[in-house]
RODO-2510 file (C-alpha; in nm, 4 decimals, decimal comma):
residues 394
     n   res          X          Y          Z
     1     m    -0,0101     0,0233    -0,0036
     2     s     0,1403     0,3412    -0,0865
     3     d     0,1861     0,5641     0,2103
     4     p     0,2747     0,9023     0,1378
     5     l     0,3400     1,0188     0,5216
     6     l     0,6859     0,7819     0,4890
     7     c     0,8561     1,0325     0,2974
     8     w     0,9091     1,2050     0,6428
     9     r     1,0794     0,9249     0,7706
    10     d     1,4569     1,0924     0,6981
    11     q     1,3608     1,3189     0,9433
    12     f     1,4098     1,1068     1,2621
    13     p     1,7523     0,9762     1,3249
    14     i     1,6625     0,7124     1,5782
    15     l     1,4527     0,5254     1,2529
    16     q     1,7828     0,4420     1,0903
    17     d     1,8541     0,1687     1,3808
    18     s     1,5275     0,0826     1,5972
    19     c     1,1970    -0,0141     1,5236
    20     y     1,0307     0,2388     1,7047
    21     l     0,6780     0,1995     1,8159
    22     v     0,6869     0,3766     2,1639
    23     s     0,5497     0,7279     2,0450
    24     h     0,3179     0,7538     2,2937
    25     s     0,5398     0,7685     2,5209
    26     l     0,8288     0,9727     2,3851
    27     g     0,7979     1,1069     1,9826
    28     a     1,0999     1,0056     1,8164
    29     m     1,3174     1,3323     1,7701
    30     p     1,2891     1,5086     1,4606
    31     r     1,6508     1,6060     1,2798
    32     a     1,5716     1,9404     1,2966
    33     a     1,4938     1,9806     1,6916
    34     a     1,8727     1,9785     1,7312
    35     a     1,9232     2,2226     1,4895
    36     r     1,6613     2,4368     1,7208
    37     v     1,8592     2,3430     2,0387
    38     q     2,1865     2,4669     1,8658
    39     d     1,9925     2,7898     1,7902
    40     y     1,9329     2,8667     2,1223
    41     a     2,2406     2,7742     2,2291
    42     d     2,3671     3,0370     1,9585
    43     v     2,1145     3,3258     2,0768
    44     w     2,2346     3,2640     2,4192
    45     s     2,6000     3,3070     2,3325
    46     r     2,5804     3,5835     2,0817
    47     r     2,2939     3,7819     2,2671
    48     g     2,3302     3,6660     2,6110
    49     v     2,1165     3,9136     2,8106
    50     r     1,9351     4,0835     2,5311
    51     a     1,7780     3,7360     2,4536
    52     w     1,4969     3,7849     2,6716
    53     a     1,3768     4,1159     2,5423
    54     e     1,4246     3,9631     2,1749
    55     g     1,1963     3,6956     2,1743
    56     w     1,2438     3,4574     2,4953
    57     w     1,0187     3,6010     2,6956
    58     r     0,6943     3,5616     2,4504
    59     l     0,8194     3,2308     2,3747
    60     p     0,5824     3,0207     2,6193
    61     l     0,3097     3,1917     2,4022
    62     e     0,4311     3,1921     2,0647
    63     a     0,4925     2,8233     2,1429
    64     g     0,1355     2,8071     2,2502
    65     d     0,0179     2,9288     1,9175
    66     r     0,1785     2,6263     1,7694
    67     i    -0,0048     2,4191     2,0241
    68     a    -0,3205     2,5636     1,9971
    69     r    -0,3274     2,5453     1,5634
    70     i    -0,3190     2,1363     1,6087
    71     i    -0,5853     2,1435     1,9404
    72     g    -0,8469     2,3860     1,7707
    73     a    -0,7857     2,6575     1,9945
    74     a    -0,8244     3,0099     1,9413
    75     p    -0,4930     3,1887     1,9237
    76     g    -0,3112     3,3514     2,2147
    77     s    -0,5172     3,0877     2,4658
    78     v    -0,2133     2,8416     2,5446
    79     a     0,0699     2,9219     2,7333
    80     m     0,3274     2,6676     2,8068
    81     h     0,4611     2,4783     3,0797
    82     p     0,7296     2,2292     3,1919
    83     n     0,4289     1,9600     3,2589
    84     v     0,0981     1,8649     3,3456
    85     s     0,1451     1,8741     3,6902
    86     l     0,2277     2,2027     3,7178
    87     a    -0,0918     2,2889     3,4866
    88     q    -0,3049     2,1163     3,6679
    89     a    -0,2220     2,2692     3,9340
    90     l    -0,2193     2,5995     3,8346
    91     v    -0,6067     2,5543     3,7383
    92     l    -0,6829     2,4351     4,0632
    93     s    -0,5494     2,7674     4,2337
    94     c    -0,8029     2,9410     4,0633
    95     f    -1,0606     2,8535     4,2926
    96     d    -1,1798     2,8393     4,6442
    97     l    -1,2322     2,4541     4,7524
    98     s    -1,3637     2,5647     5,0510
    99     r    -1,7010     2,6315     4,9301
   100     r    -2,0058     2,4076     4,8574
   101     r    -1,8823     2,3524     4,4805
   102     n    -1,5895     2,1533     4,5775
   103     k    -1,6451     1,8218     4,4178
   104     i    -1,3701     1,7079     4,1809
   105     v    -1,5180     1,4192     3,9515
   106     y    -1,3236     1,1977     3,7240
   107     d    -1,2538     0,7936     3,6723
   108     e    -1,0008     0,5318     3,8277
   109     l    -0,8469     0,4872     3,4654
   110     n    -0,7177     0,8674     3,5147
   111     f    -0,3118     0,9325     3,4764
   112     p    -0,1586     0,8619     3,8136
   113     s     0,0320     1,2270     3,8251
   114     v    -0,3207     1,4179     3,7568
   115     m    -0,5101     1,2041     4,0332
   116     y    -0,2037     1,2674     4,2674
   117     v    -0,2494     1,6381     4,2338
   118     y    -0,6393     1,6637     4,2927
   119     q    -0,5665     1,4145     4,6430
   120     a    -0,3037     1,6446     4,7418
   121     h    -0,5741     1,9125     4,7629
   122     r    -0,8396     1,7260     4,9478
   123     a    -0,6357     1,9144     5,2876
   124     l    -0,8100     2,2724     5,1101
   125     g    -1,1407     2,1061     5,0740
   126     a    -1,1509     1,8776     4,7623
   127     r    -1,3684     1,6338     4,7059
   128     l    -1,2958     1,3351     4,5040
   129     q    -1,5758     1,1308     4,3508
   130     v    -1,3793     0,8332     4,1256
   131     v    -1,6058     0,6693     3,8506
   132     k    -1,5218     0,3083     3,8417
   133     s    -1,4257     0,1209     3,5230
   134     d    -1,5954    -0,2314     3,4685
   135     d    -1,3130    -0,3839     3,2567
   136     g    -1,0334    -0,1756     3,3245
   137     i    -1,0219    -0,0869     2,9428
   138     t    -1,3360     0,1435     2,9030
   139     v    -1,5229     0,4099     3,1476
   140     p    -1,9200     0,3656     3,0864
   141     l    -2,0251     0,7011     2,9675
   142     e    -2,3598     0,7628     3,1239
   143     r    -2,1811     0,6287     3,5178
   144     l    -1,9455     0,9231     3,4468
   145     l    -2,2430     1,1993     3,3092
   146     e    -2,4138     1,0728     3,6218
   147     a    -2,1602     1,1540     3,8862
   148     i    -2,0908     1,5205     3,7391
   149     d    -2,3668     1,7141     3,9633
   150     e    -2,4285     2,1036     4,0687
   151     e    -2,1667     2,0216     4,3511
   152     t    -1,9276     1,9484     4,0982
   153     l    -1,6633     2,1941     4,0059
   154     l    -1,3992     2,0347     3,7825
   155     v    -1,3859     1,7446     3,5912
   156     p    -1,0323     1,6339     3,5047
   157     i    -1,0815     1,3802     3,2113
   158     s    -0,8191     1,2361     2,9589
   159     h    -0,9194     1,2388     2,6066
   160     v    -0,7396     0,9398     2,5146
   161     i    -0,6785     0,6872     2,8746
   162     f    -0,3113     0,5365     2,8793
   163     k    -0,3892     0,2463     2,9799
   164     s    -0,5955     0,0984     2,7403
   165     g    -0,6256     0,3843     2,4468
   166     f    -0,9837     0,3989     2,5199
   167     v    -1,1402     0,7817     2,3433
   168     q    -1,3416     0,9690     2,5690
   169     d    -1,6527     1,1489     2,4450
   170     l    -1,5303     1,4857     2,5627
   171     a    -1,8161     1,6705     2,3813
   172     a    -2,0557     1,4870     2,5864
   173     i    -1,8680     1,5093     2,9280
   174     t    -1,8864     1,8876     2,8357
   175     r    -2,2197     1,9489     2,7786
   176     r    -2,3128     1,7824     3,0903
   177     a    -2,0789     1,9688     3,2931
   178     h    -2,1630     2,2784     3,1740
   179     a    -2,5272     2,1780     3,2205
   180     v    -2,4886     2,2021     3,6137
   181     g    -2,2198     2,4513     3,6170
   182     a    -1,9354     2,2649     3,6466
   183     l    -1,6027     2,3063     3,4254
   184     v    -1,3735     2,0263     3,2383
   185     v    -1,0134     1,9961     3,2259
   186     a    -0,9144     1,7924     2,9453
   187     d    -0,6245     1,6017     2,9236
   188     l    -0,5071     1,6263     2,5667
   189     y    -0,1418     1,4178     2,6284
   190     q    -0,2345     1,0801     2,4512
   191     s    -0,4443     1,2765     2,2003
   192     a    -0,3093     1,5862     2,0421
   193     g    -0,0810     1,5040     1,7626
   194     n    -0,2642     1,1714     1,7036
   195     v    -0,6327     1,1987     1,7002
   196     p    -0,8510     1,5014     1,6648
   197     v    -0,8539     1,7439     1,8733
   198     d    -1,1151     2,0877     1,8461
   199     v    -1,1478     2,2369     2,2220
   200     t    -1,3337     2,5309     2,0808
   201     a    -1,5778     2,3281     1,8979
   202     w    -1,6220     2,1150     2,2028
   203     g    -1,6469     2,4193     2,4345
   204     v    -1,3754     2,2228     2,6830
   205     d    -1,3016     2,4874     2,9658
   206     f    -0,9337     2,4038     3,0363
   207     a    -0,6718     2,1672     2,8389
   208     v    -0,3494     2,0411     2,8963
   209     g    -0,1128     1,8159     2,7306
   210     g     0,2413     1,8375     2,6563
   211     s     0,5290     1,7868     2,3325
   212     v     0,6451     1,4294     2,4551
   213     k     0,4704     1,1946     2,2935
   214     w     0,2598     1,2313     1,9529
   215     l     0,3810     1,5959     1,8981
   216     c     0,7476     1,4554     1,8982
   217     g     0,8954     1,7520     2,1106
   218     g     1,0378     1,6276     2,3688
   219     p     0,9973     1,7070     2,7986
   220     g     0,9799     2,0099     2,9399
   221     a     0,7208     2,1691     2,6784
   222     g     0,3533     2,1187     2,8690
   223     y     0,0922     2,3571     2,7699
   224     l    -0,2291     2,4509     2,9388
   225     y    -0,5464     2,6188     2,7326
   226     v    -0,7899     2,8243     2,9278
   227     a    -1,0917     2,9017     2,7209
   228     p    -1,0900     3,3144     2,6225
   229     r    -1,4316     3,3127     2,7852
   230     l    -1,3351     3,2511     3,1099
   231     r    -0,9626     3,4199     3,1391
   232     e    -1,0505     3,7693     3,2811
   233     g    -1,2629     3,6018     3,6128
   234     l    -0,9669     3,3685     3,6853
   235     e    -0,6419     3,4475     3,8952
   236     p    -0,4458     3,1573     3,9872
   237     r    -0,2584     3,1554     4,2882
   238     l    -0,0040     2,9363     4,1360
   239     t     0,1775     3,2530     3,9863
   240     g     0,5041     3,4380     3,9513
   241     w     0,6763     3,7241     3,7741
   242     a     0,5744     3,5794     3,4252
   243     a     0,2184     3,6424     3,4864
   244     h     0,2345     4,0016     3,5704
   245     a     0,1062     4,2474     3,3559
   246     r     0,4608     4,4377     3,3642
   247     p     0,7021     4,1984     3,4726
   248     f     1,0175     4,4265     3,3928
   249     a     0,8942     4,7101     3,6354
   250     f     0,9438     4,4606     3,9327
   251     e     0,6377     4,5905     4,1472
   252     e     0,5449     4,4576     4,4798
   253     e     0,1796     4,4103     4,4482
   254     h     0,0768     4,1576     4,1356
   255     a    -0,1322     4,2365     3,8671
   256     y    -0,2323     3,9893     3,6625
   257     a    -0,1802     3,9730     3,2601
   258     g    -0,4691     4,0407     3,0562
   259     d    -0,3850     3,7801     2,8095
   260     a    -0,2723     3,4291     2,8430
   261     a     0,0480     3,5103     2,9998
   262     r    -0,1841     3,5632     3,3422
   263     f    -0,1147     3,1192     3,3337
   264     l     0,2249     3,1518     3,3830
   265     h     0,4459     3,1455     3,6662
   266     g     0,8209     3,1565     3,6832
   267     t     1,1005     3,2371     3,4284
   268     p     0,9994     2,9826     3,1395
   269     a     1,1904     2,6636     3,0123
   270     v     1,3159     2,8375     2,7248
   271     p     1,5396     2,5203     2,5710
   272     a     1,2649     2,2965     2,6105
   273     l     1,0240     2,5413     2,3533
   274     y     1,2849     2,5538     2,0943
   275     a     1,3174     2,1747     2,0984
   276     a     0,9551     2,1097     2,1129
   277     a     0,9014     2,3016     1,7667
   278     a     1,0145     2,1216     1,5175
   279     g     0,8230     1,8267     1,5860
   280     a     0,4652     2,0596     1,6155
   281     e     0,5156     2,2172     1,2771
   282     i     0,5699     1,8830     1,0890
   283     v     0,2610     1,7910     1,2880
   284     a     0,0743     2,0742     1,1390
   285     s     0,2273     2,0120     0,8328
   286     i     0,0861     1,6555     0,7673
   287     g    -0,2302     1,7370     0,9550
   288     v    -0,3526     1,5306     1,2496
   289     p    -0,6532     1,3760     1,0108
   290     a    -0,4159     1,2635     0,8043
   291     i    -0,2295     1,1142     1,0525
   292     r    -0,5121     0,9661     1,2290
   293     a    -0,6314     0,7862     0,8865
   294     k    -0,2967     0,5791     0,9085
   295     s    -0,3117     0,5307     1,2873
   296     k    -0,6511     0,3893     1,2896
   297     r    -0,5618     0,1580     0,9848
   298     q    -0,1843     0,0486     1,1652
   299     v    -0,3708    -0,0003     1,4984
   300     a    -0,6014    -0,2405     1,3111
   301     l    -0,3180    -0,4177     1,1421
   302     l    -0,1332    -0,4544     1,4312
   303     l    -0,4559    -0,6006     1,6522
   304     e    -0,4662    -0,8508     1,3650
   305     l    -0,1568    -0,9317     1,3700
   306     a    -0,0917    -0,9495     1,7088
   307     q    -0,4058    -1,2118     1,7185
   308     e    -0,2650    -1,4401     1,4821
   309     r     0,0425    -1,4587     1,6962
   310     g    -0,1323    -1,5575     1,9930
   311     f    -0,1437    -1,2210     2,1554
   312     a    -0,4390    -1,1093     2,3910
   313     p    -0,5313    -0,7238     2,3417
   314     r    -0,6686    -0,5146     2,5664
   315     v    -0,8547    -0,2675     2,3660
   316     p    -1,1714    -0,0968     2,3068
   317     a    -1,3655    -0,3137     2,0320
   318     r    -1,4489    -0,0293     1,7992
   319     a    -1,1972     0,1706     1,5940
   320     e    -1,3298     0,4963     1,6918
   321     e    -1,2625     0,4363     2,0291
   322     r    -0,9559     0,3545     2,0096
   323     g    -0,6477     0,5843     2,0587
   324     g    -0,2977     0,5702     1,8457
   325     f    -0,1507     0,2627     2,0445
   326     a    -0,2685    -0,1066     2,1474
   327     i    -0,2252    -0,2899     2,4686
   328     l    -0,1252    -0,6475     2,4107
   329     e    -0,1388    -0,8906     2,7127
   330     l     0,1407    -1,1370     2,6871
   331     p     0,3118    -1,3954     2,9376
   332     h     0,6047    -1,2672     3,1301
   333     g     0,5137    -0,8726     2,9476
   334     e     0,7551    -0,7029     3,1406
   335     a     1,0891    -0,9356     3,0886
   336     v     0,9536    -0,9597     2,6891
   337     t     0,9299    -0,5832     2,7029
   338     r     1,3375    -0,5925     2,8020
   339     e     1,3909    -0,8383     2,5579
   340     l     1,2457    -0,5905     2,3013
   341     l     1,4277    -0,3154     2,3917
   342     r     1,7592    -0,5235     2,4106
   343     r     1,6912    -0,6040     2,0501
   344     e     1,6351    -0,2559     1,9353
   345     v     1,2588    -0,3272     1,9375
   346     l     1,1069     0,0271     2,1292
   347     v     0,7912    -0,0715     2,3023
   348     d     0,6744    -0,0217     2,6712
   349     h     0,4979    -0,2523     2,9805
   350     r     0,2331    -0,0559     3,1927
   351     p     0,0920    -0,2847     3,5591
   352     g    -0,2130    -0,4059     3,4999
   353     a    -0,2280    -0,3015     3,1650
   354     g     0,0470    -0,5311     2,9481
   355     i     0,2874    -0,4046     2,6667
   356     r     0,2082    -0,0583     2,4849
   357     i     0,3006    -0,0772     2,0792
   358     s     0,2171     0,2434     1,8855
   359     p     0,2911     0,3213     1,5119
   360     h     0,3287     0,6782     1,4275
   361     f     0,3140     0,8504     1,0939
   362     y     0,6794     0,7324     1,0595
   363     t     0,6128     0,3598     1,0756
   364     t     0,6190     0,1034     0,8423
   365     d     0,3632    -0,1954     0,8742
   366     e     0,6737    -0,4120     0,8030
   367     e     0,7765    -0,2780     1,1620
   368     i     0,4579    -0,3985     1,3422
   369     r     0,5055    -0,7262     1,1751
   370     h     0,9054    -0,7551     1,3069
   371     a     0,8158    -0,5951     1,6633
   372     l     0,5236    -0,8747     1,6479
   373     d     0,7437    -1,1516     1,5409
   374     e     1,0384    -1,1013     1,7510
   375     a     0,8131    -1,0851     2,0919
   376     r     0,6925    -1,4400     1,9640
   377     a     1,0350    -1,5330     1,8910
   378     i     1,1542    -1,4035     2,2633
   379     l     0,8526    -1,6149     2,4108
   380     d     0,9239    -1,9219     2,2206
   381     s     1,2537    -1,9285     2,2569
   382     g     1,2478    -1,8969     2,6275
   383     a     1,5118    -1,5359     2,5588
   384     w     1,2877    -1,3545     2,7940
   385     r     1,4051    -1,5769     3,1367
   386     g     1,7276    -1,3793     3,0806
   387     q     1,5584    -1,0481     3,1753
   388     a     1,6198    -0,9084     3,5439
   389     a     1,2672    -0,7675     3,7246
   390     g     1,2516    -0,3874     3,7245
   391     s     1,0516    -0,1434     3,5534
   392     v     1,0292    -0,0811     3,1586
   393     g     0,9801     0,1974     2,9581
   394     f     0,9106     0,5035     3,0906
***
């Protein structure tokens, strides 16, 4: 089958030596990312402190606009942060948790780091309601909607669940939340860049994510979207001089910036924002719809080939409900994963789920076959026995 997206393969050096099927965890580095990091070093070397006024200070918002184009957000509505935990905490800091409307609703398949942030706020009054999954793969939509009531403040929800790839109905969740006066914090980490996202059309209030995975941008470049209609009414307590209307006036009293900078805090992670630019530009150039079409085809192929080799999938049944990766339940999954990594077949393993495998726009069908053949050979030969216990992947 002709695959026009494979023309991008030569932009990713690691593909020359590895079967890279772990973009759900860390996207392959674009060749241009190294040049962007060198640009940062050159600017620092040549311009020194002048670089702040010549672009560095506005970089979190300019980089945010690059993300905005991918997630369907308005220009000027996305600000960059080092990670999602910090972005979630910043959202929480906008609200008084001592009031009656202080319930936080999310599902038990939420990403643990996100849950930790909300759990830590119980000391300030947050009441948590965790919606159960029946199968560890999906979350019943009606059960989630029923949990969102007039006392709900925030619904921090993953668009695509990290343990199963299940795609949740953000539009329906947002409609229910708004009907009872609650707000939605959409975690787009496992979708943006692979599954089409439109925060404006869905009416999402906040969205968080990062460049690490499908956007091929590396660590340290997370983001926070705040719907423009909410901006002026929010004053985050987690703040800093980058959020000040006049940061270089060094005033003693805080005055929030009028634009998305009001949701910044301290000095931005400038090198990470340079590095992240190349991947986001490639994704935008290809277009997420084209990436999604290929992803759905290749995930279906992956599942078909896996079943032929005796591997049990742990994924949603319908293609429309699956994100960009598949989870396979194999005997001795952690040890098999370690042996795959040793053989330059890059995947990862998650406890209670299985081996996660993700094609991306630069993946060939043959790489999928090769990975599954290697997994089968490792099991049949007993090569997994030589692998010591321990965590695999990140």
